[in-house]
C-alpha positions, 0 to 999 in steps of 0.5 A, a space after each residue: 502494523 503500519 510503518 513508513 520507512 526508507 529501508 526495504 522490507 522482507 515479504 517473508 517477514 510480513 507473511 510470518 507476522 500475519 501467520 503468527 497474529 492469529 494462527 488458529 483463526 486464519 484461513 487466508 493471507 493476502 499480500 500485495 507488493 508494489 514495485 517501481 516500474 519504468 513507466 508512470 505518467 510517461 515512459 522512461 522512469 529511472 527512479 522515484 522519490 517519495 516523501 510524506 507528511 509524518 504523523 498524518 500519513 500514519 493516521 490516514 493509514 490507520 483510518 483506512 485499516 479501521 474502515 476495512 475492519 468494519 467491512 471484513 472480519 480481519 485478524 491482522 493487517 500490515 502496511 509498510 510504505 517506503 519513502 526516499 529515493 527508489 530505483 527501478 524494480 525496488 519495492 515501494 509498498 506492501 499491504 497484507 491482511 489475514 482473515 478466516 476466508 480468502 474472499 475477505 482477505 482479497 477484498 480487504 487487501 485491494 480496498 486498503 491499497 485503493 484507499 491508500 492510493 487516493 487518500 494518503 499523504 505520500 507524494 511521488 516524484 518521477 525522475 528521468 535523467 535530469 527531468 524530475 516531475 511530481 506526479 499528480 493525483 490520478 482520476 483513475 485512483 479516485 474512480 477505483 476507490 469510489 467503486 467501494 462506496 456502493 458495497 
């Protein structure tokens, strides 16, 4: 399941989806949820605005999931990424996977999130009062995703 949406999501729904996808073969479920925090490139963030390139974003996410499935034996995958205006502490993204073993679930979840941060066409603007700043790609995200290439 891959979705881009303005509406919030329910982590329990994600968990239940992953459980139901392969109840007999699933031994592990790993879920990551990212939240809006008050610091980004600088402190004092009050709100984020996220936008994406429809069609291309979903395609990129699908390609990342396929790469993860080639590396690990996954039973089900979920990526939900929100767009629009988001306030402090709101959920931005959830990545979840189910697998037979915890190591595969942990690694796949982290891999998907690392490549999402690097490769997916979602742009983020941080708002601090009257100041709005588009966030540039971070070298640290590039470096983190590159660590998977040696595996």
